[in-house]
Every structure is written in C-alpha cells, then in structure tokens.
C-alpha positions in Angstrom: 14.0 12.8 -25.7 11.4 10.1 -26.2 11.0 11.1 -29.8 14.7 10.4 -30.4 14.5 6.9 -29.1 13.6 3.9 -31.2 10.7 1.5 -30.2 13.0 -0.8 -28.2 13.9 2.0 -25.8 17.4 2.6 -27.1 18.7 6.1 -27.7 18.7 7.2 -31.4 21.8 6.1 -33.3 21.9 2.7 -31.6 20.4 -0.7 -32.4 20.6 -4.2 -31.1 23.9 -5.7 -32.0 25.5 -2.5 -33.2 28.9 -1.4 -31.9 27.3 1.6 -30.2 25.1 -0.7 -28.2 28.0 -2.1 -26.3 29.1 1.3 -25.0 27.8 2.9 -21.8 26.3 6.4 -22.0 28.0 9.2 -20.2 26.7 9.8 -16.7 24.9 12.9 -17.8 23.3 11.3 -20.9 22.3 8.2 -18.8 20.7 10.4 -16.2 18.6 12.3 -18.8 17.6 9.0 -20.4 16.6 7.4 -17.1 14.7 10.5 -15.9 12.7 10.5 -19.1 11.9 6.8 -18.8 11.0 7.0 -15.1 13.8 4.6 -14.0 16.1 5.3 -11.0 19.7 6.2 -11.7 22.8 5.8 -9.6 25.3 8.6 -10.4 28.2 6.5 -9.2 28.0 3.7 -11.7 28.1 4.0 -15.5 25.0 2.3 -16.9 23.4 1.2 -20.1 19.8 2.3 -20.6 17.2 -0.5 -20.4 13.5 -0.4 -21.5 11.2 0.4 -18.6 9.4 -2.8 -17.5 5.9 -2.6 -18.7 4.2 -4.7 -16.0 5.6 -2.5 -13.3 4.9 0.7 -15.3 1.2 -0.4 -15.6 1.0 -0.5 -11.8 2.6 2.9 -11.3 0.5 4.4 -14.1 -2.7 3.4 -12.2 -1.4 5.1 -9.0 -0.5 8.3 -11.0 -3.8 8.2 -12.9 -5.8 8.0 -9.6 -3.9 10.6 -7.5 -2.2 12.9 -10.0 0.0 15.5 -8.4 -0.7 14.0 -4.9 1.9 11.2 -5.7 5.4 11.1 -7.1 6.6 7.9 -8.8 10.2 7.9 -7.7 11.3 4.9 -9.8 10.0 1.9 -11.7 12.3 -1.1 -12.3 11.9 -4.9 -12.5 10.1 -6.1 -9.4 10.3 -2.7 -7.7 8.2 0.5 -7.7 8.5 3.4 -5.3 5.8 6.0 -4.8 6.0 9.0 -2.5 3.1 11.1 -1.1 2.3 13.6 1.6 1.4 12.3 5.0 -2.0 13.8 4.6 -2.7 11.6 1.6 -0.9 8.4 2.6 -4.0 6.7 4.0 -6.0 7.1 0.7 -3.1 6.0 -1.4 -2.5 2.9 0.8 -6.2 1.9 0.6 -6.1 2.2 -3.2 -2.9 0.1 -3.4 -4.6 -2.6 -1.3 -8.1 -2.6 -2.8 -7.3 -1.9 -6.4 -3.8 -3.1 -7.0 -3.8 -6.3 -4.8 -1.0 -5.5 -2.4 -2.3 -7.1 0.8 0.4 -6.7 3.4 3.4 -4.6 4.5 6.6 -6.6 4.6 8.4 -3.9 6.6 8.3 -0.3 7.8 11.5 1.6 8.1 12.7 5.2 8.7 15.3 7.5 7.3 16.5 10.5 9.2 17.2 13.8 7.3 18.4 16.3 9.9 19.5 18.8 7.3 16.0 19.1 5.8 14.4 18.6 9.3 12.4 15.6 8.1 12.0 11.9 8.8 11.0 9.7 6.0 8.7 6.7 6.8 8.9 3.9 4.2 6.5 1.0 3.8 7.4 -2.0 1.7 4.3 -3.6 0.4 3.8 -7.1 -1.1 1.1 -9.6 -1.9 0.4 -13.1 -0.7 -2.9 -13.5 -2.7 -2.0 -12.3 -6.3 0.5 -14.6 -8.0 1.4 -11.8 -10.5 2.7 -9.7 -7.6 4.6 -12.5 -5.8 8.0 -11.1 -6.7 6.9 -7.4 -6.6 7.7 -4.9 -3.8 5.9 -1.5 -3.9 7.5 1.0 -1.7 5.2 3.7 -0.3 7.0 6.6 1.4 6.1 9.9 3.1 7.9 12.4 5.3 7.0 14.0 8.6 8.6 17.0 10.4 11.7 16.3 12.5 11.9 18.1 15.8 15.3 19.3 16.9 14.5 18.4 20.4 12.2 15.4 20.1 9.4 14.6 22.4 8.0 11.4 20.9 4.2 11.3 20.9 3.8 14.9 21.9 5.5 16.8 19.0 4.9 17.3 15.3 6.7 14.1 14.2 3.5 12.2 13.5 1.4 10.7 10.8 -1.7 8.5 10.3 -1.1 4.8 11.1 -1.7 2.3 8.3 -2.7 -0.4 10.8 -6.3 -0.5 9.6 -5.1 -0.9 6.0 -2.2 -3.4 6.5 -2.5 -5.3 9.8 1.1 -6.4 9.6 2.4 -2.9 10.3 1.4 -3.1 14.0 4.8 -4.0 15.3 6.8 -2.3 12.6 5.2 1.1 13.3 5.9 0.6 17.0 9.5 0.1 16.2 9.6 3.1 14.0 8.0 5.1 16.8 10.6 4.3 19.4 13.7 4.3 17.1 12.8 7.5 15.1 10.2 9.2 17.3 7.4 9.1 14.7 4.0 8.8 16.4 1.4 6.9 14.4 -2.1 8.4 15.0 -4.8 5.8 15.3 -2.4 2.9 16.1 -4.1 0.7 18.7 -0.9 0.0 20.7 1.5 2.8 20.1 4.1 2.1 22.7 7.7 1.0 22.9 8.6 -2.4 21.5 12.3 -2.9 22.1 13.7 -0.1 24.3 13.4 -0.1 28.1 10.3 1.7 29.5 12.6 4.2 31.3 14.4 5.2 28.1 15.1 9.0 28.4 17.4 9.7 25.5 16.6 10.7 22.0 15.4 8.0 19.5 18.5 5.9 18.9 18.2 5.7 15.1 18.4 9.4 14.6 21.7 10.6 13.3 22.5 12.8 16.2 22.2 10.0 18.8 25.5 9.2 20.5 26.3 6.4 22.9 27.3 7.8 26.2 31.0 7.7 26.9 32.1 7.7 23.2 
C-alpha cells in the first residue's frame, strides 16, 4: 500500500486541498492504511489518515532495530508509543529504553485482566524528567503473564521480573498491581500489600470475576 501513497502520507488519488481530502475513508480502508503506517486505529470512529509522526517513529524504530521479533510496536502516534514484549525479555527492553532512549522513570504501572485468554497484562507508562525532547512523550511498555483460574498470589504462575532496579518509581505501583491483580514481581524488595488489609482472603479485587459480597 505504501507505494500507492504520495510523499505526504495521503492515499493515492488525494492531495492537499482536493475535494477527496475532505472525505473520511471507509473503516476497512482506514484500518488498512493505519496498519501499514503503524498507527493505532479505532474501529468505532471514521477517521482520516494522518502521516506517522517522525520523532516518535524514530524512537520506536530504535527499539525494533535492537530487539527485532522480541518486541511488537503496537502503535505510534503524537506523544505516544506502545511496545509489547514477552515477560522473559521485559527487563532487557526496559534497560535499553532507560539507557539508550532517555526514559528515566515510570509514571504508572497498571494491569488489564483478560480472563478469556487466561492472561493478565502489566502496563508500564514511562516518561523522562531529564530529556526535554521527551517531556511530552509517554512510552508504554506492556507484557502479559499467565492468569490462574484460582489465584494464589505470590505462589502461582502469575509472576514476572520486577522493574524496580531499572525504574525506582515502580516500587509502590508494582505493589498495588500485586495486590489488585495478583501479579507477583520477582526481585521486588518489598513485594507485599499496599492498600488492602493484611487479612484479605478474597481474589484480587481488580480481576473481572471479583464480586462484592452480598451483591
């Protein structure tokens, strides 16, 4: 498809200021265009294709060049990049992002429960205080761990390597992810509950099958 697009990133047959330029693509055509360009696409909203931002693309290209098939660039858009990797590789990828790309801290760590695929996704949002060019950038680094049907946090397969030694600021965020999703972070210096009572005996409350008693 790229050979059919002009140098400004517009589909063939369109140009700036033309009547065609004011029309949205069909959802299917827009999806194909965005997939080719490496930009995320929402199937619920008709969109007009936009050129991929070159600064962000240069960052994602460095990650892809370094790790090849070990990473997947999920999307590239203005101010935002998302990269996924296996849990076995996340420590190496995180160290590269810090040391070579200049992202020096984690702004947050969150989880997403996928009971149908029996996985829990752990998502790190990374930023930089020290590089002005990255001041408005957020690089999302995500991985997935197995999801146990009957969780036993800290003693089952829902675990991954902690990024505490790479990004100091994950210390409390990983603890929250541990208690709310049941993901144990190996190598974390203080991997215990943060918000829940010590005698909590129910499943992690951010899992989709958690139900408040009496409802």
